[in-house]
N, C-alpha and C positions, 0 to 999 in steps of 0.2 A: 652810883646813879640808879635810878629806878626805871630802867628801860626793861620791858618784858620781852625776852628772847624765847624763841621756840626753836630748838634744834631738831629737825626730823631725822629719825633713825641715827641715834647717837653712835651706833657701831661703825658707821662709815666715816666718821670724822677722825682726823688725827687725834689721837688719845688725849692730847692736852689742850686742844683749842678751847673748849668751854672753861677749863680750869685756868688757862692763860688769861682769858678775858675777865674772868672772876677776879684774878689778881690785879687786873687793870682798873677795877671798880664796878664792873658790870655784874651785879649780885643777884639779879631777878631773873635767873635763866631757868627754863624748863626744857629738859631733854627727853624726847620721846622715842620709843621704838616699839615695834609689835611684839618683840621677843622678851618674855619674862626672864629668861636666862641672861640675856644682854644687860637688861636693866638691873637685875640683881648683882651682876658683876660690877657694873659701873657704880652702883650704890656703895658696894663694899670698897672698891678701889678708892673712891673719892668721898668717904663718909665724913671726913673733917671739912670739906668744902661745901659752902652753902649753895648747892645746886639741887634742883628738884628733878628726880628721875621718875618717869611714869611710863607704864605700859599703855600704848594708845595706837589705834589704827588711824593713820592720817587721813583716810577716806571718811572717817566719822569721828573727828576730834571732839572730845569731851571738854570743850572750852567755850566761854561765853562769846557772843558776837562782839566785834570791835574791842578785842582784849589784848592783842599782841602788837608790839611796836616794831619787831623785826623777826622774820622767820628765815631760817638758813637751811638749805637742802644740798647735800652732796652725796647722791647715791640713791635717794628714795625714789624719785620720779623715774630715774633710770631703771630701777628694778621692775617697774610696771611695764616697760617697753620690750616687746619682743616682736618677731615677724617683720614684715616689710614696713619700713618708715614711709615709704611713698604712699601706702594705703594700709594703715594700722588695723589690725583685727578689731571687731566691735568690743571685745572684752578689754582691750588696751584702751580704747577711747572712753569707755565707761569709767574704768578704774582712774584714769588720768583726770577725766572731768570731775569725778567725785573728789579727788585729792585737791585739785586746783580750785574748785568751788569752795571747799572747806577752808583753804588758805584765805581766800578772798573774804570769806565770812568773818574769820577770826581776827584779821588785820584791822587795826584802827585807821581812820581816814589819814592819809599822808604817810602811813607806815610802808615798809618795803618788805619784799620777799627776795632773797638771794638764792639762786639756783646755779650750781656749778656742775658743769658736764663736759664730756668730750664730744657730745653729739652736735651735729651741725645745725646752725640757726634755722636754716630753710625747713628743716624737719620739725623743730621744737616750737618755734614762734606760733604756728597755727594751733598747737595744742595748748599753749599758754594764753592765747589771746582772749581777752575779756574786755567788755565795755568800760568797766570801772577801774581799769588801771592802764598805766603806760609801761611799755617794755623797752628797756635799753639792753644792748648787748655789748660786752667788752671781750676781747680776745686776749687770753693769756699765752704769751709766746714762750716756747721752750727752746732756748738757744742750742740745746744739746741734740736737737732733731727728734724729739719724742713726739707723743701725741699733743695736739693742740687742745687747750681747754677754753671753754666759753663761760662767762658769768652773765647770767640773765638777771637783770635787776627790774622787778616789777614794783611800781609805786601806786598804791591805791589812791584814786582820786579823793580829794577833800570834799566831804559831803556838805 
């Protein structure tokens, strides 16, 4: 399949997720991380797998507009968040806005961004809200009594 994936911060994913999807036929994946060391390790570990690994800051993605079919984040946005979620510091808002705006820019019309977090929706939805996409939230229940995880699915409006 020729779906363009972007995995933000590959170090936060279960190590085999991009590889597993590649084996299912999703061959056009780009995994990004801000760390040269992480990207180098992933390139070496999966050199025989056709996945592109690039060092990139998600706040300034070096990708064309309307280029990505699906972006997935588990940990990147969370790494930008600190302080009170009731009133995030200006630096948090600025970094989150740059990241979210860049995701919006690189997604194709109708494309999706999936963000997985344990942070509560009432804190996250205002940070993700944009006029050009819809937000759905699904709860992943852990029957073992652990943390609840939430999956935010942003779908970019068709232009």
